[in-house]
C-alpha positions as CSV (number, residue, x, y, z in Angstrom):
1,M,-25.2,-33.8,2.2
2,S,-27.5,-35.7,0.7
3,D,-31.1,-34.9,1.6
4,F,-31.9,-38.7,1.4
5,R,-29.1,-37.8,4.5
6,Q,-31.4,-35.2,6.0
7,K,-34.1,-37.4,6.1
8,L,-32.8,-40.2,7.6
9,L,-31.1,-37.2,10.4
10,I,-35.1,-36.3,11.3
11,F,-37.5,-38.9,10.7
12,P,-40.4,-38.6,14.0
13,I,-39.5,-42.4,14.8
14,E,-41.2,-41.9,18.2
15,K,-44.4,-41.2,16.7
16,Y,-43.7,-43.9,14.1
17,L,-43.5,-46.6,16.8
18,E,-46.1,-45.1,17.9
19,D,-48.2,-44.6,15.2
20,H,-47.5,-48.7,14.9
21,G,-48.5,-49.3,18.8
22,I,-45.2,-49.9,19.2
23,S,-44.8,-48.9,23.0
24,Y,-40.4,-47.7,24.0
25,E,-38.8,-46.8,26.1
26,E,-36.0,-44.2,25.7
27,K,-32.2,-44.2,27.0
28,T,-30.0,-41.0,26.6
29,K,-28.8,-41.9,22.8
30,Y,-31.4,-44.8,22.5
31,F,-34.6,-46.3,21.7
32,L,-35.1,-49.8,24.5
33,M,-37.9,-51.3,22.9
34,D,-39.3,-55.6,22.8
35,C,-37.3,-57.0,19.5
36,P,-40.2,-56.4,16.2
37,S,-38.1,-60.1,14.7
38,C,-38.0,-62.2,17.0
39,G,-40.4,-61.3,19.9
40,K,-38.1,-60.4,22.7
41,T,-38.3,-58.1,25.5
42,E,-36.4,-55.5,26.0
43,K,-33.0,-57.0,23.6
44,F,-33.6,-53.8,20.7
45,I,-32.4,-51.0,20.2
46,V,-32.2,-47.8,17.4
47,N,-29.9,-45.9,18.3
48,K,-30.9,-42.3,18.2
49,E,-29.1,-40.5,16.4
50,S,-28.2,-42.8,13.4
51,K,-31.4,-44.7,13.8
52,Y,-29.5,-47.9,13.5
53,F,-30.9,-50.6,15.0
54,T,-29.4,-53.9,17.0
55,C,-31.3,-56.9,18.4
56,F,-28.9,-58.1,21.2
57,V,-30.7,-62.3,20.4
58,C,-31.1,-62.2,16.7
59,P,-30.2,-61.4,13.8
60,F,-32.3,-58.8,13.0
61,R,-30.5,-55.5,12.5
62,G,-29.6,-52.7,9.9
63,G,-30.5,-49.4,8.6
64,L,-34.2,-46.9,9.1
65,Q,-35.1,-48.9,6.3
66,N,-35.0,-52.5,6.9
67,L,-36.9,-51.2,10.6
68,I,-39.8,-49.5,8.1
69,A,-39.2,-52.8,5.4
70,L,-40.5,-55.4,8.2
71,L,-42.9,-53.0,10.5
72,D,-44.4,-52.0,7.5
73,D,-44.0,-55.2,5.3
74,I,-42.9,-53.7,2.1
75,T,-40.1,-53.1,-0.1
76,T,-36.8,-51.9,1.2
77,H,-36.9,-49.2,-1.4
78,S,-40.0,-48.4,-0.5
79,A,-39.3,-47.9,2.9
80,C,-37.2,-45.3,1.6
81,K,-38.8,-43.4,0.3
82,L,-41.2,-43.4,3.1
83,I,-38.6,-41.6,5.0
84,A,-37.9,-39.7,2.1
85,N,-40.9,-38.5,2.7
86,S,-41.1,-38.0,6.0
87,V,-42.0,-34.4,6.0
88,I,-46.0,-36.0,5.8
89,Y,-45.3,-37.6,10.0
90,T,-43.8,-34.0,10.7
91,K,-45.2,-31.1,10.6
92,T,-42.7,-28.2,7.7
93,D,-42.3,-25.3,10.7
94,D,-40.2,-28.2,12.8
95,L,-38.6,-30.0,9.2
96,D,-37.1,-26.7,8.7
97,S,-35.8,-26.3,12.1
98,D,-34.3,-29.0,12.1
99,L,-33.1,-28.8,9.3
100,N,-31.2,-25.2,10.1
101,K,-30.0,-26.4,12.8
102,H,-28.0,-29.7,11.0
103,N,-26.6,-27.2,8.5
104,E,-25.8,-24.1,11.0
105,L,-22.4,-25.5,10.5
106,S,-21.4,-27.0,6.8
107,L,-19.1,-29.8,6.4
108,E,-16.6,-27.4,4.0
109,Q,-16.7,-25.3,7.1
110,K,-16.0,-27.7,9.3
111,I,-13.1,-29.1,8.4
112,N,-11.8,-25.1,7.4
113,K,-12.8,-24.0,11.1
114,L,-10.8,-27.2,12.8
115,I,-8.2,-28.5,11.2
116,P,-4.9,-26.4,9.5
117,E,-2.9,-26.7,6.3
118,I,0.3,-27.8,7.8
119,D,3.2,-28.8,5.9
120,L,6.1,-31.7,6.6
121,P,8.6,-31.2,8.9
122,Y,11.8,-31.2,6.3
123,F,13.6,-33.9,8.1
124,F,11.4,-36.6,6.7
125,E,12.9,-38.2,3.0
126,K,12.6,-38.9,-0.2
127,I,12.4,-43.8,-0.8
128,N,14.0,-44.8,-3.8
129,L,13.7,-48.5,-3.2
130,K,16.5,-48.8,-5.3
131,E,19.0,-47.9,-2.7
132,S,19.1,-50.9,0.5
133,T,17.8,-49.5,3.3
134,S,15.4,-50.4,6.4
135,V,12.9,-48.7,5.1
136,S,13.0,-50.1,1.5
137,R,13.3,-53.7,2.4
138,Y,10.4,-53.1,5.0
139,L,8.2,-51.3,2.2
140,M,9.2,-54.3,-0.5
141,G,8.3,-56.8,1.3
142,R,4.8,-55.0,1.8
143,S,4.5,-54.9,-2.4
144,F,4.6,-51.5,-2.5
145,T,5.9,-49.9,-6.3
146,Q,7.8,-47.2,-6.8
147,E,5.4,-45.9,-8.8
148,L,3.2,-46.3,-5.7
149,I,4.8,-44.4,-2.7
150,D,5.4,-41.4,-5.7
151,L,1.9,-41.4,-5.9
152,Y,0.9,-41.4,-2.2
153,G,3.9,-39.0,-1.8
154,I,5.1,-41.4,1.2
155,L,7.8,-40.7,3.5
156,Y,10.1,-41.7,5.6
157,S,11.3,-40.2,9.3
158,P,14.9,-41.1,10.1
159,T,14.7,-39.8,13.7
160,T,11.8,-42.4,14.1
161,Q,11.7,-45.2,11.8
162,R,8.9,-45.0,10.8
163,V,6.9,-44.4,7.1
164,I,4.9,-41.7,6.8
165,F,1.5,-41.0,5.3
166,P,0.2,-37.1,3.8
167,I,-3.4,-37.0,5.1
168,E,-4.8,-34.7,2.6
169,D,-8.3,-33.3,3.0
170,H,-11.1,-33.6,-0.1
171,L,-10.0,-30.4,-0.9
172,S,-6.2,-31.5,-1.5
173,R,-4.8,-29.5,1.4
174,L,-2.2,-31.0,3.4
175,V,-3.7,-31.6,7.0
176,G,-2.0,-34.1,8.7
177,W,0.1,-37.5,8.1
178,Q,-0.1,-40.9,9.7
179,A,4.0,-42.8,10.6
180,R,3.7,-45.6,10.4
181,D,6.9,-48.1,12.7
182,I,8.9,-50.1,10.6
183,T,11.1,-51.3,13.8
184,D,8.5,-54.2,15.3
185,E,10.3,-52.9,18.5
186,N,7.5,-49.6,19.4
187,D,5.0,-50.6,21.8
188,I,3.1,-47.2,19.5
189,K,2.2,-49.2,15.6
190,I,0.9,-46.0,14.6
191,L,1.0,-42.9,15.0
192,T,-0.9,-39.6,13.4
193,S,-0.1,-36.2,13.6
194,P,-0.8,-33.3,14.6
195,T,-2.0,-34.5,18.4
196,G,-5.2,-34.7,17.6
197,L,-5.7,-33.9,14.0
198,L,-9.7,-34.8,13.7
199,K,-9.8,-38.1,12.2
200,T,-12.9,-38.5,11.8
201,L,-13.6,-35.3,9.4
202,L,-10.9,-36.9,6.7
203,L,-11.3,-39.4,4.4
204,Y,-7.5,-40.2,3.3
205,N,-6.8,-40.4,-0.6
206,F,-11.1,-39.1,-1.2
207,N,-9.4,-36.1,-2.6
208,N,-8.0,-37.8,-5.6
209,V,-11.5,-40.7,-6.2
210,I,-14.2,-38.1,-5.0
211,D,-15.4,-37.6,-9.3
212,E,-15.7,-41.8,-8.8
213,E,-19.1,-43.6,-9.7
214,F,-17.6,-46.3,-6.9
215,I,-15.3,-46.3,-4.9
216,T,-13.8,-49.1,-2.2
217,I,-13.9,-48.1,2.1
218,T,-11.0,-48.9,3.8
219,E,-9.6,-49.0,7.6
220,G,-6.6,-47.7,7.0
221,P,-4.1,-45.9,4.4
222,I,-1.5,-49.0,3.4
223,D,-5.6,-51.1,3.3
224,A,-6.4,-47.4,0.6
225,I,-3.4,-47.5,-1.3
226,K,-3.3,-51.6,-2.0
227,A,-7.0,-50.5,-2.5
228,F,-5.5,-48.3,-6.0
229,H,-7.6,-50.0,-8.9
230,M,-10.6,-49.4,-6.9
231,N,-10.5,-46.5,-6.3
232,G,-9.4,-46.3,-2.4
233,V,-10.1,-44.9,0.5
234,C,-9.7,-45.1,4.1
235,T,-12.2,-43.2,7.6
236,F,-9.2,-44.3,9.6
237,G,-10.0,-47.1,11.5
238,K,-13.3,-49.4,11.9
239,Q,-15.8,-46.5,12.2
240,I,-17.7,-44.5,10.6
241,S,-18.6,-40.9,11.8
242,R,-20.5,-38.5,10.6
243,S,-19.6,-36.1,8.3
244,Q,-17.6,-38.9,7.4
245,L,-20.2,-40.7,5.3
246,E,-21.5,-36.7,4.3
247,L,-17.9,-36.9,2.9
248,I,-18.9,-39.4,0.9
249,S,-22.2,-37.9,-0.6
250,L,-19.9,-34.9,-1.5
251,N,-19.3,-37.6,-4.6
252,K,-22.6,-37.0,-7.3
253,R,-21.8,-39.9,-9.4
254,L,-21.5,-41.9,-7.1
255,K,-23.0,-45.2,-7.0
256,T,-21.2,-48.1,-6.0
257,I,-19.2,-49.2,-2.9
258,Y,-17.1,-52.0,-2.3
259,L,-16.8,-52.3,1.5
260,C,-13.6,-53.7,2.6
261,L,-12.7,-53.8,7.0
262,D,-10.6,-56.5,8.4
263,I,-11.3,-59.6,8.1
264,D,-12.8,-58.9,12.0
265,A,-15.2,-56.1,11.9
266,H,-18.7,-58.0,10.0
267,A,-20.4,-56.2,13.5
268,E,-19.4,-53.1,12.3
269,T,-19.3,-54.1,8.1
270,A,-23.3,-54.9,9.0
271,K,-23.8,-51.8,9.7
272,L,-22.3,-49.6,7.4
273,A,-23.8,-51.8,4.2
274,A,-27.6,-51.5,5.9
275,E,-27.1,-47.7,6.4
276,L,-25.8,-47.6,3.0
277,S,-27.4,-49.8,0.8
278,G,-30.8,-47.1,0.7
279,I,-28.6,-44.6,-1.6
280,Y,-25.9,-47.0,-3.6
281,K,-25.9,-50.3,-4.6
282,V,-22.8,-51.9,-1.9
283,K,-20.9,-55.0,-2.4
284,I,-19.0,-56.5,1.0
285,V,-15.5,-58.1,0.4
286,N,-15.4,-60.5,2.9
287,N,-11.9,-63.1,1.7
288,F,-8.7,-62.3,2.0
289,G,-7.6,-65.8,0.8
290,T,-5.4,-66.3,4.0
291,K,-4.9,-63.0,4.6
292,N,-6.6,-60.7,7.4
293,D,-7.2,-57.4,5.3
294,I,-5.7,-56.0,2.1
295,G,-2.9,-54.2,3.3
296,A,-1.1,-57.6,3.3
297,C,-2.9,-58.3,-0.6
298,T,0.0,-57.2,-2.8
299,L,-1.9,-55.2,-5.7
300,D,-3.6,-58.3,-8.5
301,E,-4.4,-59.9,-5.1
302,A,-6.6,-56.8,-3.8
303,D,-7.9,-56.5,-7.3
304,Y,-8.8,-59.8,-7.1
305,Y,-10.6,-60.0,-4.0
306,I,-11.9,-56.8,-4.7
307,N,-13.9,-57.5,-8.2
308,S,-14.7,-61.1,-6.3
309,A,-16.8,-59.3,-3.6
310,I,-21.1,-60.1,-2.9
311,D,-23.8,-57.6,-3.3
312,Y,-25.4,-56.9,-0.8
313,C,-29.1,-58.1,-1.1
314,E,-31.4,-55.1,-1.0
315,Y,-34.6,-56.9,-0.1
316,E,-33.1,-60.3,2.2
317,N,-31.5,-57.5,4.7
318,K,-28.8,-60.7,4.2
319,L,-25.0,-61.1,2.1
320,V,-26.2,-63.5,-0.6
321,S,-23.2,-64.8,-3.7
322,L,-23.4,-62.7,-7.7
């Protein structure tokens, strides 16, 4: 976990709000207060864990650094420095205690303990696009090449008629797979195995891009594969967990993150951009042409849309065109 992430977790937001004369009501998972931007009464919440805030009336939302920037009338960069020096708000003993509490079990220990290495079932078959089969037609219809299939180890389960995407952890251990129906007749489109696999501790394909200076965050394996040239990884959904953010911080060379969630994930994209902008340069992919997500694009289209991403402006808390 990065130093900034540690300080964000333990930042004494109650004392900070009290020092600024801001009244709040403490709930189980969040603080409820008046919006410091639009002034609406009890329409503003701050998540206790992530420190992400949102107003249910005006567009004001973002990470803790954005809230501090507004309340102290400083830049977001300066707010990040204040968070990094949060020891000024906390007794050293309390700081050490809180840090030890968060670090009792490292992410790697959690993964090793909770996600065992596995073997794939013997009946999964290799895929050859030169053969005229239902799976080859399915994949070619989605612009997959044989090179991509071989590179990502994509397989086929003839018994369930599903394409198999093996899942490895950041140490390249095989820990599971995702099976996608190719018939369009099954009510359950996607299955993840083994049952109960903790996807919140994993990022698909992160083991292959852990030393890259930029990555592209997507929702599903197909999305990540289409973002191959832009170091695609996937979170297995619209949300990103604390552990997945911690995984990202293992990449010490990382400078830029492209956010490439589906077209309907505006809220999730805004939240994640605000949280990451204090640490990385963040670019947002908000155009897929006539498609709903990057997974429906060809490789060339995916490259074009990701390279056309717009910067997240940390000083104005909004999206601005390059």
